[in-house]
One Martini backbone bead per residue (centre of mass of N, CA, C, O) as a GRO file, in nm:
protein
  152
    1UNK     BB    1   3.847  -1.222  -0.010
    2UNK     BB    2   3.730  -1.356   0.253
    3UNK     BB    3   3.743  -1.431   0.577
    4UNK     BB    4   3.871  -1.707   0.736
    5UNK     BB    5   3.707  -1.910   0.989
    6UNK     BB    6   3.824  -2.100   1.284
    7UNK     BB    7   3.728  -2.304   1.525
    8UNK     BB    8   3.844  -2.348   1.878
    9UNK     BB    9   4.003  -2.529   2.158
   10UNK     BB   10   4.132  -2.548   2.474
   11UNK     BB   11   4.361  -2.771   2.593
   12UNK     BB   12   4.579  -2.927   2.796
   13UNK     BB   13   4.796  -2.979   2.557
   14UNK     BB   14   4.827  -2.643   2.516
   15UNK     BB   15   4.934  -2.609   2.805
   16UNK     BB   16   5.057  -2.514   3.103
   17UNK     BB   17   5.071  -2.529   3.440
   18UNK     BB   18   4.879  -2.254   3.430
   19UNK     BB   19   4.661  -2.275   3.174
   20UNK     BB   20   4.848  -2.160   2.948
   21UNK     BB   21   4.926  -2.104   2.641
   22UNK     BB   22   5.179  -2.213   2.466
   23UNK     BB   23   5.344  -2.031   2.252
   24UNK     BB   24   5.393  -2.265   2.019
   25UNK     BB   25   5.065  -2.342   2.003
   26UNK     BB   26   4.969  -2.124   1.816
   27UNK     BB   27   5.098  -2.246   1.549
   28UNK     BB   28   4.897  -2.463   1.529
   29UNK     BB   29   4.642  -2.307   1.495
   30UNK     BB   30   4.730  -2.169   1.235
   31UNK     BB   31   4.784  -2.431   1.069
   32UNK     BB   32   4.492  -2.548   1.090
   33UNK     BB   33   4.356  -2.319   0.955
   34UNK     BB   34   4.502  -2.332   0.675
   35UNK     BB   35   4.406  -2.610   0.625
   36UNK     BB   36   4.100  -2.547   0.631
   37UNK     BB   37   4.098  -2.353   0.409
   38UNK     BB   38   4.178  -2.550   0.195
   39UNK     BB   39   3.931  -2.740   0.232
   40UNK     BB   40   3.717  -2.508   0.156
   41UNK     BB   41   3.832  -2.547  -0.155
   42UNK     BB   42   3.867  -2.886  -0.185
   43UNK     BB   43   4.159  -2.933  -0.038
   44UNK     BB   44   4.430  -3.143   0.036
   45UNK     BB   45   4.738  -3.210   0.115
   46UNK     BB   46   4.746  -3.493  -0.002
   47UNK     BB   47   4.631  -3.429  -0.281
   48UNK     BB   48   4.845  -3.237  -0.376
   49UNK     BB   49   5.083  -3.445  -0.367
   50UNK     BB   50   4.927  -3.665  -0.566
   51UNK     BB   51   4.812  -3.456  -0.802
   52UNK     BB   52   5.040  -3.197  -0.808
   53UNK     BB   53   5.316  -3.204  -0.652
   54UNK     BB   54   5.259  -3.036  -0.370
   55UNK     BB   55   5.410  -2.832  -0.116
   56UNK     BB   56   5.405  -2.669   0.197
   57UNK     BB   57   5.608  -2.389   0.358
   58UNK     BB   58   5.736  -2.224   0.611
   59UNK     BB   59   5.947  -1.918   0.569
   60UNK     BB   60   5.781  -1.699   0.748
   61UNK     BB   61   5.738  -1.539   1.084
   62UNK     BB   62   5.509  -1.316   1.253
   63UNK     BB   63   5.447  -1.244   1.608
   64UNK     BB   64   5.181  -1.105   1.813
   65UNK     BB   65   5.141  -1.101   2.150
   66UNK     BB   66   4.858  -0.986   2.362
   67UNK     BB   67   4.690  -1.248   2.486
   68UNK     BB   68   4.599  -1.499   2.681
   69UNK     BB   69   4.525  -1.826   2.658
   70UNK     BB   70   4.295  -2.065   2.801
   71UNK     BB   71   4.152  -2.300   2.942
   72UNK     BB   72   3.861  -2.358   2.744
   73UNK     BB   73   3.881  -2.178   2.530
   74UNK     BB   74   3.736  -2.010   2.272
   75UNK     BB   75   3.834  -1.992   1.932
   76UNK     BB   76   3.939  -1.768   1.657
   77UNK     BB   77   4.069  -1.834   1.342
   78UNK     BB   78   4.234  -1.642   1.085
   79UNK     BB   79   4.231  -1.594   0.725
   80UNK     BB   80   4.447  -1.395   0.485
   81UNK     BB   81   4.512  -1.434   0.173
   82UNK     BB   82   4.814  -1.363  -0.036
   83UNK     BB   83   4.971  -1.317  -0.306
   84UNK     BB   84   5.348  -1.374  -0.335
   85UNK     BB   85   5.399  -1.448  -0.603
   86UNK     BB   86   5.432  -1.760  -0.783
   87UNK     BB   87   5.523  -1.932  -0.479
   88UNK     BB   88   5.349  -1.739  -0.270
   89UNK     BB   89   5.187  -1.701   0.056
   90UNK     BB   90   5.020  -1.448   0.263
   91UNK     BB   91   4.923  -1.459   0.597
   92UNK     BB   92   4.673  -1.321   0.767
   93UNK     BB   93   4.669  -1.380   1.137
   94UNK     BB   94   4.417  -1.454   1.387
   95UNK     BB   95   4.346  -1.461   1.741
   96UNK     BB   96   4.044  -1.525   1.922
   97UNK     BB   97   3.821  -1.485   2.168
   98UNK     BB   98   3.581  -1.643   2.079
   99UNK     BB   99   3.274  -1.635   1.834
  100UNK     BB  100   3.249  -1.356   1.759
  101UNK     BB  101   3.314  -1.060   1.676
  102UNK     BB  102   3.583  -0.911   1.597
  103UNK     BB  103   3.816  -0.759   1.843
  104UNK     BB  104   4.062  -0.596   2.020
  105UNK     BB  105   3.973  -0.737   2.304
  106UNK     BB  106   4.000  -1.044   2.168
  107UNK     BB  107   4.297  -1.027   2.093
  108UNK     BB  108   4.580  -1.248   2.099
  109UNK     BB  109   4.682  -1.277   1.791
  110UNK     BB  110   4.932  -1.163   1.543
  111UNK     BB  111   4.996  -1.267   1.195
  112UNK     BB  112   5.270  -1.347   0.969
  113UNK     BB  113   5.257  -1.587   0.684
  114UNK     BB  114   5.488  -1.748   0.490
  115UNK     BB  115   5.425  -1.945   0.193
  116UNK     BB  116   5.554  -2.216   0.010
  117UNK     BB  117   5.580  -2.361  -0.298
  118UNK     BB  118   5.651  -2.713  -0.361
  119UNK     BB  119   5.814  -2.966  -0.489
  120UNK     BB  120   5.768  -3.283  -0.366
  121UNK     BB  121   6.061  -3.402  -0.482
  122UNK     BB  122   6.265  -3.144  -0.483
  123UNK     BB  123   6.193  -2.871  -0.301
  124UNK     BB  124   6.125  -2.665  -0.520
  125UNK     BB  125   6.002  -2.415  -0.646
  126UNK     BB  126   5.642  -2.362  -0.726
  127UNK     BB  127   5.377  -2.299  -0.871
  128UNK     BB  128   5.095  -2.197  -0.805
  129UNK     BB  129   4.797  -2.322  -0.816
  130UNK     BB  130   4.523  -2.216  -0.985
  131UNK     BB  131   4.310  -2.221  -0.748
  132UNK     BB  132   4.465  -2.021  -0.570
  133UNK     BB  133   4.473  -1.776  -0.762
  134UNK     BB  134   4.162  -1.758  -0.769
  135UNK     BB  135   4.098  -1.744  -0.448
  136UNK     BB  136   4.340  -1.511  -0.437
  137UNK     BB  137   4.288  -1.214  -0.559
  138UNK     BB  138   4.462  -1.087  -0.379
  139UNK     BB  139   4.754  -0.901  -0.360
  140UNK     BB  140   5.040  -0.822  -0.248
  141UNK     BB  141   5.218  -0.591  -0.150
  142UNK     BB  142   5.490  -0.457  -0.180
  143UNK     BB  143   5.776  -0.446  -0.075
  144UNK     BB  144   5.774  -0.263   0.248
  145UNK     BB  145   5.474  -0.322   0.294
  146UNK     BB  146   5.225  -0.389   0.480
  147UNK     BB  147   5.018  -0.707   0.515
  148UNK     BB  148   4.888  -0.621   0.775
  149UNK     BB  149   4.605  -0.618   0.957
  150UNK     BB  150   4.385  -0.422   1.135
  151UNK     BB  151   4.216  -0.377   1.423
  152UNK     BB  152   3.934  -0.191   1.522
   0.00000   0.00000   0.00000
């Protein structure tokens, strides 16, 4: 699967008093990009609950903050999903300043986010929907190896 990229802009509500994005708000950008990736496959969170009886939840997250984003910055948030087991997906995600080709000079944040698929009623692990398995062709490397991609 190719890298999914979603553009965003930094607003007042995203920043602290100094006009710098508050650290926890980067997680909002990551979440929105994963949701838009799902939409790009033709599925909404609501439809998955109603039609397939599944919800997704973040079960682990590691983030490396490289540079600050500032008020009015244009951002590009990427998602690289990889199936990791029968009921989870690990997303390699990055946030870049600007909308051009990603490069290490514009990298603001790099994260690894593991998301579990749960039964919407019981909240117990449930097999990933077939469309997700088809769309995330690559599988995560075995545990112990890094699944985070590096910016060249």
